[in-house]
N, C-alpha and C positions, 0 to 999 in steps of 0.2 A: 395482348394478354390483359385480363381483368383481375385486379387484386381485390380480395375480400377481407373485410375486417374480421378480427378474431371472435367477436361475439356472435357471429352467425353460426347456426347449428349445422351439423353435417348434412342433415336432411335438406336444409335450405340451399346449401351449396350444390347438392346433387340436382335439385330442381332447376337451379340456374344453369348448370352445365347442360341439362336436358334441353333448356330453352335455346342455348347456343347452337346445339345440333339441329334444332327444328327451324328456328327463325332468328337470325342475328339482329334484325331490326328491332325486335321486342326488347332485347337487352339494351340496345342503344337508347331507346326511348326511356327505359327504366333508369338508366344511368343519369339522366338529366332530371327526372322527376322524384326519385327516391333519394332525398338528401341524407337520410339516415344510413344508407348503404354506401354511397359513393361520394360523400362530401369530401372535398379536397382538404378542408381544415379539420377533419375529424381525427381525433387522437384516441385510439383504443385504450380502455382501462387496463391497468397492469394485471397480469394473471398470476395466480398463486401456483408455485411449482409443486408438482405432485410426482409421486414415484412412478406412475404410469408414463409420464412424459419423458422421464429420464431413461426409461427402458428403451434401448435401441432396437429391441426385437419386435416392437409393435408393427402391425401391418399398415396403420394409417399414416400417410405423409403429413407433415406440418403444413398448415395453411399459410401461404405467403403473406407477408406484412407490407402495407403501403410505405413507400420510401419517399424521401424528399425529392428525388429525381422524378418519380411518377407524379407527385403533386404539382411540380413545376410544369410538367407537360400538360397536366389537366388545366391549369390556369392559362397556359399559352393557347390551348385549343379554344377555350371559352372567350378570351380576349375581352374587349370593352363591350359592355351591354348597352343596347339602345332601346328606348321606349318611345311610344307614339304620344309624346307629351310636348307641349310648346317650350321654346327656349326661355329660360329665366336668367338672363345675364345679370351679373353684379359687377358693373364696370367702375373702374377708378377714373375720376375726372382728370382730363388731360391738363398737364402743366403748361400753360400758355406763356410764351416769351414776349417781352416788350420789344417792338421794333427799334426803339431808341437805344437799346443796349448795344446794338451793332453800329459802330462808327465806321463808315465806308471811306472817310477821308484819308485814312492811312493805307488804303489798298493801292499799292504801287508795285510795278514790275521792274524797277530799275535794277534790283539785285539779280533778278532772273536774266535780264538782258545783258548785264555785265558778265554773268557766268557764261552765257552763250557766246559772247564775243571773245572772251579769254580762251574757252575751250576750242572754239573754231580756229583761232589764230595758232594755238599750240598744236592741234592735230594737223593743220595744213603744213606747218613748218616741219613736223616730224615725218610726215609721209612723203611729201614732194620736195621739201627743202625750199619752197617758195614762201615768201611772206604774204599773208592775206591782208594784213593791216586793216581789218574791219574794226569799227567802233560801235559804241552802244547806239548812237543815233542811226547808224547804217543798218543795224539789226532791226531797230524800230521801223525804219522805212522799208526793209525787206518784208516784214509781216504786213505792213500797210499795202505794199504793192501786190502781195498775194491775195489780200482781201479785195482789192479793186479788180484784180483779174477774175475773181470768182463772180463779181457783179457783171462785168463786161466779157461775155464768152466769145472767144475767137477760136477758129479751128486749130491754130498752133500758137504756142506761147510767144514764139519769136515775132509774130505779127503785131504784138503790142509795141514794137519798135519800128514798124513800117511808117513811111511818110504819109500814106493815105489814112491808115487806121491807128496810128500811134497815139498814145495817151500821154500828154505832157506831164501829168502827175507822176508817171513812172519814168519816162525818158529823161526828165530833168534831174532825177536823183541817181539813176543807174544807167551805165552803158549795158548793152546786152551781155557782153562777155563777163562783166563784173557781177551781174545778177546771177548768171548760171554758175559762176565760180563760187559765189557765196552759198548758193543752194547746195552745191556738191560738197562743200566743206563744213556745212552747218553741223555743229555738235553741241550737246548739252552735258557731256561728261568726257573726261580724259580717260581713254581706255586703259592705259597702263596703271592708273591709280585705283582701278577696281579690283579687289581681291578675288582670287579664284573661287572661294567658297560662295561669295555673293553671286558670281556668274552662274553657278550651278543651281542656286535656290531661286533666283529671279531671272526669268527668261527675258524680261523687258528692262534689263539694267541699263541699256544704252540710252533710254529715254526716261528713266525713273525720276531724276530731279525735276524734269519738266512736269511729269504726271503728279508728283507730290505737291508742286505749287498750285496746280489746278485743283487738286483734291483738298488742299488747305482752304482755298476759297469756297469750295462747295460745302465743306463741313462747317464753315462759319455762318451759314445761312440760318435763318430762324426756322425752328422745327414746328410744323403745323400739327393739327389734330389728325389729319388723314394723309397717308403717303401711299405710293404705289411702287412696286418692285417688278422689274421686267428685264428681259434681255435686250441688248443693243448690239447690232453688227457694225463693225468698222470695215467698210468695203475695201478689200485688197485681194488680188488674185495672184500676187507674186509669192516668192519664198519668204516665210516668216515663221517664228516659233508659235506653235499652237494655233495654226490656222484651222478654222472650223467651216463646216458646211451645214447650213440650216435651210432646207428647201422651201419652207413656208415663209421665209423672210423676203422683203423687197430686195435686199442685197444678200443673197444666200451664201456667198463665199467671203470670208474675211476673219477678223479677230473678234471674238465674243467678249462683250463687256456687260457685266451685271450692274444695273443702275437703280438707285432709289431716288425718286423724284416726288415733288408735290403734285397736286391735281392741276396746278397752273403750268407745270412743265419745268419748274426750277429744279435742277439737279442738286441733291443733298449729299450723295455719296455714290461711289462706284468702285468696282473691283474687276480687274481684267482676269479672264479665265486662264489658269495655268495648270489645270488638273485638280482632282479632288485632294491630292496630298498636300497641295499648297494651302488649302483652307483648314486642314486639321489643326495646324499650330495657331490659327487665328481665332478659333472658337473654343470656348470653355465647354468641357464635357461633350466632345463630338460623337460619342458612342451612340449608335442606333440611328444616326442621321445620314441620309444620302446626300448627293451633290446639291439638290435643291434646298434641302433643310439646312445644310451648312452655309449656303449663300444667304438664305433668309436670316439665320442667326447672326452672321457677320455684318450684314448691312443694317440690322436693327440695333446694333450696339450703341449708336449715337442718338437713338430716339428717346424721348421722355416717356415717363409712365403715363398710361392712359391713351397712347397713340393707337389708332386703328390702321392696320396694314392690309393692303389689297394687292393680290397677285393672281397669277394663273395657276393651272394645275401642275405645272412643272415643279413649283416650289412647295406645294401643299402636301401635308401628311399629318396624321393624328399626333405623332411624336413632336413634330415641329410646332403645331398649334398649342400643345400642352406646355412646351418649354417657353413659348412666348407668354402664355398666361401666367406662368410662375414669375415672369418679369413684369407683369401687369401691362402687357402688350396684347392686342386682340386682332386675330387673323380673320380675314374673309377672302375666300378664293373658290374657284372651281376646283374639282377634285376628281381623280380617276376612280373608277369603280373598284379596282382591286385594292385600293388603299383604304376603302371603307366598306369592305365586303359584308361585314356583319350588319351594317346599317342598311345596305341595299336590300338585304333579305327582308327587312321590315317594311320596305317601301313598296308601293304598287308597281306592277310590271309596266313596261313600255307600251304594250298593247292597250292596257286598261286606261292609261293616261291619254293615249292617242284617241281613244273612243270618247273620252270626256271633253276633248277639244283643247285648243291653245289657251294658255293662261292657267291651266290646272296646276296646282302646287300642293305639296304635302311635306311634312317634316317629321324627323325623329330626333331625339336628344339623348344625351347621356344621363346617367342616374342622378348626377348632381345638377343637371340642367344648365351647365355652363358652356356646352358645345353642342351644336346641332348640325344635321345634314338635311338639306332641302333639295327635293326633286321637283323641278319645274319643267313643264312642257311648252316649248315654243315651236319652232320648226322640227325640232327633235328634242329628246329629253336632255336636261342639263342638271348636273349634280353640283351643289354648292355646299361648302363647309364653312361655318361661321361661328364666332363667339360673340357676335354683335347683332346680326340680322337673322330673323326667322321668317316664317310666312306672314306674320302679322307685324305691322299693319299693311294691308294690301293697298296697292296704288296702280295707276295706269302706267304702263311702260312707255317711256318717251322714245320715239324712233327719230331717225334723221328726216328732217323736213326740208325739202329743196327750196321752198319759198321762204321759210323763216331762217333757214341755214342754222339750225340748232342740232347739237350732237347729243347722243344718248347718255354716255357714261360720264359722270362727273367726278369719279374717284379713280378709275383705272387708266385714264388716258394720259397721265402725266409723262411717261416715258415716250409714248407715241407722239405727243405734242412736241417735245424737244427734238425728236428725230425728224419731224416735219420741218421744224425751223432750220435745222442743219442742212436738210436736203435742198432747200430753196437755193442757197448760194454756197454750196460746198467748195471749200478751198482745194483745188486740185493742182498738184505740182507736176503731174504727168511724169512720174519717175517710178522705178521699180524698187526703190529703197523703202522698206517698211518703216524705218525710223521717221522719214519725212511724212509719211502718211499718218503716223501716230501723232506727230507734232501738229500737223494741220487739222486733224480731226478734233483734238482737244482744244485747239485755238477756236475752232467753230463752236465747240460746246461752251467755252467761256463767253464767246460773243452772244450766243443764244441766251445764256443765263443773264448776262448784263442787260440785254434788250428787254427780257421779261421782267426783270427788276425795275427797269426804267418805266415800263408801262404800268406796273403795279404801283409805283410811287406816285406817278402823275394821276392815276385813277383815285388813289386815296386823297390826294390834294384837291380833287375836284376839277382838274383841268379838262377843258373840252376835248372831245375825242379827235376832232380835226387837227388839234395842235400837237398830237402825239406823232412823232416821226415813225415812218415805217422801218422795218428791219433793213439795216444798211442804207437808210435814207433814200428811198425811191421817190421820184417826183415826176411830174409831167414834163415832157420835152417842150421847150419854149420856141422851137422853130415854127414858122408859119405853115399851117396845114398838117402838122404832125400830131397825132393823138397818142403816141407811144409813151412809155414810162422809161426812165433812165436813172442811173445812179452816177453819172458822169457830170461834173460841174466845172465850168470854166473858171479858173482861179482869178482871171482878170475881170471878166464880165459878171461873175457871180450868178450865172444862170445854168440850168440843167439842159443838156443837149444830148441827143441820141448819137451813138457811135457804133454802127452796125456794119456788117459786110455789104448789105444791100442798100443801106440808107445812112449816109454820113451827114447828119444835120449839123454837126460841129463845124465842118468845113463850109457848108452852105450858109450858116448863120454869120460867119466871120467874113465871107466874101460878098 
């Protein structure tokens, strides 16, 4: 239904109605061009009351008036307007932190290990009636043994106690039965002390104290100028709360974890997925945001003003980008077509850009010039929404070079980098308990963070590259004729030696 202002004459109304019967497209075009007729902000002047209007016996019906509801629908239909103009960002300078402000000397885990030993002893006594009698040192050695097992892969965990392949660093500390009993009884919380309301609101309450300690260490890191936000899958195929399936991930089945990381791969913040409802209470003014926007707003709460955020299209939306700009944070991401439909109409078609060839790009920006949508043609068209980068300045895209071994993206690969570090030597307990998988995964995450910080510190100090230890201290085997690398070192001889199923350099070296 079309609403007409009162100042239109009856003859004009009849002409417009005649146009509706003939061709509706003419009226639609007129509604966008004739602002004097259908302006959403137009307020008709007050009319003087006459005796003819008060007479109910008249034949003419009153002309309907525009209402607030109709004006709201008009604004919603128009949405954000885009223009073929370049981006003109007005960015706030990022607040840089001094590395010396963070004192790492106080980073200890004695309280965490004490809590694990106490909870494990209490739960073992309450369930089976047997005393576990584990200590803080024993819990430390348990995690150390799990790390060593991840470096030296054997078909079965029990083979680490075999006479031919056994590792003295493990067998000298644990008997086989003691290790498996401790693994079965390992707890980070006493179940009876957790209230029922917390169990309903937090699906991961069984490992929450351990996660909070890792999260505390991540949030204490220095905030850089550029960060990336992406999904991370904790691989697990057993029964667990909120298990997800993402077919495009290397580990498609597991627990979804949203991660904020630096371009170097250092994790700054994370949040386990527990449904959209769990994020509503953690974000201010969550109205109008989907799951991706809620995650984006939550993980950006600890960032400083002027930070540039990079993510993929799952998290990006116009509403999310505008909310970040209000907090002086600037989003750059790929974006889905349906989320910027008005901007897509102003951009060239896919066929046109394909004919112009690879590297063709064009952009449209909002009226204030603070947000732009760029369409770039590579192997296929790609849409990017940004408050920082437009089509200018242009540069040559860097691709992966097998000879130079250089990677393309310097901003978005942070989460992928830490995933790669974890996947090299993932701690596997080979159990169906999801709590142990969570504890081992976040121990791997803490180890990857520590190693990346170690490499960063030595690089800043100017240390030679050859002096930097590899992740989990890999070294060449010292046995004669062996060219392999190993992470097993003899505690007596202080040399690295291979310990594999088909090659036991450890035994050969000592005999």
